[in-house]
C-alpha positions as CSV (number, residue, x, y, z in Angstrom):
1,X,39.5,6.9,-45.7
2,X,40.3,8.0,-49.6
3,X,39.6,5.2,-51.9
4,X,42.5,5.6,-54.5
5,X,43.5,3.1,-57.3
6,X,47.1,2.0,-56.7
7,X,48.4,3.2,-60.1
8,X,46.8,6.5,-59.5
9,X,48.5,9.5,-57.6
10,X,46.0,10.5,-54.7
11,X,43.4,13.1,-55.1
12,X,43.3,16.7,-54.3
13,X,40.9,18.8,-52.2
14,X,38.8,21.8,-53.7
15,X,37.0,23.3,-51.2
16,X,36.3,20.4,-48.9
17,X,35.9,18.1,-51.8
18,X,38.1,15.3,-52.8
19,X,38.2,15.3,-56.7
20,X,39.9,12.7,-59.0
21,X,43.1,13.3,-60.8
22,X,43.1,15.6,-63.6
23,X,44.1,13.1,-66.4
24,X,41.1,11.3,-65.5
25,X,38.6,14.4,-65.6
26,X,37.6,14.1,-69.4
27,X,37.0,10.1,-69.4
28,X,33.6,10.8,-66.9
29,X,30.6,12.9,-66.9
30,X,29.7,14.7,-63.8
31,X,27.0,12.1,-62.6
32,X,29.7,9.6,-63.2
33,X,32.3,11.3,-60.6
34,X,29.4,12.0,-58.0
35,X,28.7,8.0,-57.9
36,X,32.2,6.7,-58.9
37,X,34.7,5.2,-56.6
38,X,37.0,8.5,-57.3
39,X,34.9,10.7,-55.6
40,X,35.8,10.7,-52.0
41,X,34.5,12.6,-49.5
42,X,37.0,14.1,-46.9
43,X,35.3,13.8,-43.5
44,X,36.2,15.6,-40.4
45,X,37.3,13.8,-37.1
46,X,35.7,14.0,-33.7
47,X,37.6,14.8,-30.8
48,X,35.5,13.2,-27.7
49,X,37.3,15.2,-25.2
50,X,37.2,18.6,-26.9
51,X,33.5,17.7,-28.6
52,X,34.4,19.6,-31.7
53,X,35.5,18.5,-35.2
54,X,38.8,18.8,-36.8
55,X,39.8,17.9,-40.2
56,X,40.7,14.6,-40.8
57,X,44.7,15.0,-41.6
58,X,47.7,14.2,-39.6
59,X,48.8,17.9,-39.6
60,X,45.5,18.9,-38.1
61,X,45.2,16.4,-35.7
62,X,48.9,17.1,-34.3
63,X,48.1,20.8,-34.1
64,X,44.9,19.9,-32.1
65,X,46.5,17.6,-30.0
66,X,49.4,20.0,-28.9
67,X,46.7,22.6,-28.0
68,X,46.2,23.6,-24.5
69,X,42.6,23.0,-24.9
70,X,42.9,19.6,-25.9
71,X,45.8,19.1,-23.0
72,X,43.4,20.7,-20.3
73,X,40.8,18.3,-21.4
74,X,43.0,15.2,-21.3
75,X,44.2,16.3,-17.5
76,X,40.6,16.8,-16.4
77,X,39.5,13.2,-17.8
78,X,42.4,11.5,-16.3
79,X,41.6,13.4,-13.1
80,X,38.2,12.2,-13.3
81,X,38.8,8.7,-14.0
82,X,41.3,8.6,-10.7
83,X,38.9,10.2,-8.7
84,X,35.9,7.3,-10.1
85,X,38.5,4.8,-9.4
86,X,39.4,5.7,-6.1
87,X,35.7,6.2,-4.8
88,X,35.1,2.7,-6.6
89,X,37.9,0.6,-4.7
90,X,36.8,2.4,-1.4
91,X,33.3,1.7,-2.0
92,X,34.4,-2.1,-2.7
93,X,36.4,-1.9,1.0
94,X,33.8,-1.0,2.9
95,X,31.2,-3.5,1.4
96,X,34.1,-6.3,2.0
97,X,34.4,-4.8,5.7
98,X,30.7,-4.9,6.1
99,X,30.3,-8.3,4.9
100,X,33.3,-9.2,7.5
101,X,31.4,-7.7,10.3
102,X,28.2,-9.4,9.2
103,X,29.5,-12.8,9.3
104,X,31.5,-12.5,12.4
105,X,27.8,-11.7,14.1
106,X,26.3,-14.2,12.4
107,X,28.9,-16.6,13.6
108,X,28.5,-15.3,17.4
109,X,24.9,-15.6,16.9
110,X,25.1,-19.3,15.8
111,X,27.3,-20.1,18.6
112,X,25.1,-18.8,21.2
113,X,22.0,-21.1,20.0
114,X,24.1,-23.5,19.8
115,X,24.8,-23.2,23.9
116,X,21.4,-22.2,24.7
117,X,20.2,-25.3,22.9
118,X,22.9,-27.6,24.7
119,X,21.9,-26.0,28.0
120,X,18.1,-26.7,27.4
121,X,18.5,-30.1,26.4
122,X,20.6,-30.9,29.1
123,X,17.9,-29.1,31.6
124,X,20.3,-26.5,32.5
125,X,18.3,-24.1,35.3
126,X,21.1,-21.3,35.4
127,X,19.4,-19.2,32.8
128,X,16.0,-19.5,34.8
129,X,15.2,-15.6,35.9
130,X,14.5,-17.5,39.3
131,X,13.0,-19.8,41.5
132,X,9.5,-21.5,40.5
133,X,10.6,-21.4,36.8
134,X,10.3,-24.7,34.9
135,X,11.8,-25.0,30.9
136,X,8.7,-25.9,28.8
137,X,10.1,-28.0,25.8
138,X,7.0,-27.0,23.9
139,X,7.5,-23.6,23.5
140,X,11.1,-23.7,24.3
141,X,11.2,-20.6,26.9
142,X,11.0,-20.8,30.6
143,X,7.5,-20.9,32.5
144,X,6.0,-19.6,35.8
145,X,3.1,-21.3,37.0
146,X,2.5,-18.8,39.9
147,X,2.3,-15.8,37.7
148,X,1.7,-17.3,34.2
149,X,4.4,-15.7,32.4
150,X,7.2,-17.0,29.9
151,X,10.6,-15.9,29.8
152,X,13.1,-16.1,26.9
153,X,16.8,-16.6,28.3
154,X,18.1,-15.4,24.9
155,X,16.3,-11.7,24.8
156,X,15.5,-11.1,28.1
157,X,11.9,-10.4,27.6
158,X,8.6,-11.9,29.3
159,X,5.4,-12.9,28.0
160,X,2.1,-13.5,29.1
161,X,-1.2,-14.4,27.4
162,X,-3.0,-11.8,29.3
163,X,-0.7,-9.1,28.0
164,X,-0.4,-10.4,24.4
165,X,3.5,-9.1,24.0
166,X,7.0,-9.6,25.0
167,X,7.9,-6.8,27.8
168,X,10.4,-6.3,30.2
169,X,10.8,-7.6,33.7
170,X,9.2,-4.6,35.4
171,X,6.0,-4.4,33.3
172,X,5.5,-8.1,33.1
173,X,5.7,-8.3,37.4
174,X,3.6,-5.3,37.4
175,X,1.0,-6.9,35.5
176,X,1.1,-10.0,37.5
177,X,0.5,-8.3,40.7
178,X,-2.1,-6.3,39.3
179,X,-3.8,-9.7,37.9
180,X,-3.6,-11.4,41.4
181,X,-5.5,-8.3,42.8
182,X,-8.2,-8.6,40.7
183,X,-8.7,-11.9,40.8
184,X,-8.5,-11.8,45.0
185,X,-11.2,-8.9,44.8
186,X,-13.1,-10.8,42.3
187,X,-13.2,-13.9,44.8
188,X,-14.3,-11.8,47.9
189,X,-17.1,-10.2,46.3
190,X,-19.1,-13.1,45.4
191,X,-22.4,-13.9,47.8
192,X,-21.7,-16.2,50.3
193,X,-24.8,-18.8,51.3
194,X,-26.1,-18.4,54.8
195,X,-24.2,-20.5,57.4
196,X,-27.1,-20.6,60.4
197,X,-30.9,-21.8,60.3
198,X,-32.6,-24.3,58.6
199,X,-33.0,-25.0,54.8
200,X,-34.6,-21.6,53.1
201,X,-38.4,-22.4,52.1
202,X,-38.7,-22.2,48.2
203,X,-41.3,-20.1,46.6
204,X,-44.4,-21.9,45.5
205,X,-46.3,-20.8,42.5
206,X,-50.0,-20.3,42.4
207,X,-52.5,-17.8,42.5
208,X,-52.2,-14.8,44.9
209,X,-54.5,-14.8,47.9
210,X,-57.3,-12.4,47.8
211,X,-60.3,-11.2,45.0
212,X,-59.0,-11.2,41.4
213,X,-60.6,-8.3,39.6
214,X,-60.4,-9.7,35.8
215,X,-59.3,-6.1,33.7
216,X,-56.9,-5.9,31.1
217,X,-53.8,-3.7,31.7
218,X,-54.2,-1.3,28.9
219,X,-58.0,-1.1,27.8
220,X,-57.3,1.3,25.3
221,X,-55.1,-0.9,23.3
222,X,-57.6,-3.5,22.0
223,X,-60.0,-0.5,20.8
224,X,-58.9,0.4,17.1
225,X,-58.8,4.1,16.7
226,X,-59.8,5.0,20.3
227,X,-60.0,9.0,20.4
228,X,-58.0,11.0,22.9
229,X,-58.8,13.0,25.9
230,X,-58.3,15.9,23.9
231,X,-59.8,14.7,21.1
232,X,-63.2,13.7,22.7
233,X,-64.0,17.6,23.4
234,X,-63.0,18.7,20.1
235,X,-65.8,19.6,18.4
236,X,-65.8,18.1,15.2
237,X,-66.1,20.3,11.5
238,X,-69.0,19.3,9.3
239,X,-68.5,19.0,5.6
240,X,-70.8,21.8,4.2
241,X,-69.0,22.4,1.2
242,X,-71.6,23.1,-1.5
243,X,-71.0,21.5,-5.1
244,X,-69.4,24.2,-7.8
245,X,-71.6,25.8,-10.4
246,X,-70.0,24.7,-13.9
247,X,-71.0,26.6,-16.9
248,X,-71.6,25.3,-20.3
249,X,-68.5,26.7,-21.8
250,X,-66.5,25.2,-19.0
251,X,-68.1,22.0,-19.2
252,X,-67.4,21.8,-23.0
253,X,-64.1,23.0,-22.8
254,X,-63.5,20.1,-19.9
255,X,-65.0,17.7,-22.4
256,X,-62.7,18.8,-25.1
257,X,-59.4,18.6,-22.8
258,X,-60.3,14.8,-22.0
259,X,-61.0,13.9,-25.9
260,X,-57.4,15.6,-26.7
261,X,-55.9,13.4,-23.7
262,X,-57.2,10.5,-25.1
263,X,-56.4,10.7,-28.5
264,X,-52.7,11.6,-27.5
265,X,-52.5,8.4,-25.4
266,X,-53.8,6.6,-28.2
267,X,-51.2,7.7,-30.5
268,X,-48.5,7.4,-28.0
269,X,-49.3,3.5,-26.8
270,X,-47.6,2.0,-29.6
271,X,-44.4,4.0,-29.0
272,X,-44.1,2.9,-25.3
273,X,-43.2,-1.3,-26.1
274,X,-46.1,-2.3,-23.7
275,X,-48.6,-3.1,-26.7
276,X,-48.5,-4.8,-29.8
277,X,-49.2,-3.1,-33.2
278,X,-50.2,-5.9,-35.0
């Protein structure tokens, strides 16, 4: 807003700037007018719907609000707000309906669990899949000793230690038949003891009859570096190399090379960290 003293008339605009009243111009310098309470900046107003600036005066604001562009933007904003509200309300209704369904299923499952628990406590065998099934209070399932299967009355699946997982009735009984067949085959394949005759003579230890020849099983193993049959017939090559004749110049060059190598080695010994230099 424009800051004006109460006993003075309102300022006027010159090219977008509010200046003090002409009667007060001579009393202030230009620097005082820039910092004083009478230098007022006439700011523009921002329209959030149209995303533009307009002059901050009642006439400009009213003219802009009555324009077609502003009215269209207002209508579009109201329509968007209504759509958002309807979508939010629909989402809330769907969430409430889903919660009601979840609560109903939970109550139904809870009642079913209570009935099963009461039936198991009373010893009712009506939930058993057939005869021979006994309720195991330790595991909470029905157990058939003949097949080694467990039965869950709630899900209707069968379990066995051999299977290691819950399966349907068909798979469970198929596995039971297969296991019985395997057990029968293993029992029939076991060797039988002789039925008739006296006791079987035991094998007694002792030396075998006849002359015993004391000869090692592998006579060549104890001999170190025993030659093979092919190596025995192979002619050995004699070392007939003659010593090489070295001239005096070559011998002097070799001595000089050895002396240079020793000098380099002595010079690099302290740098290797293996010898003390003091």
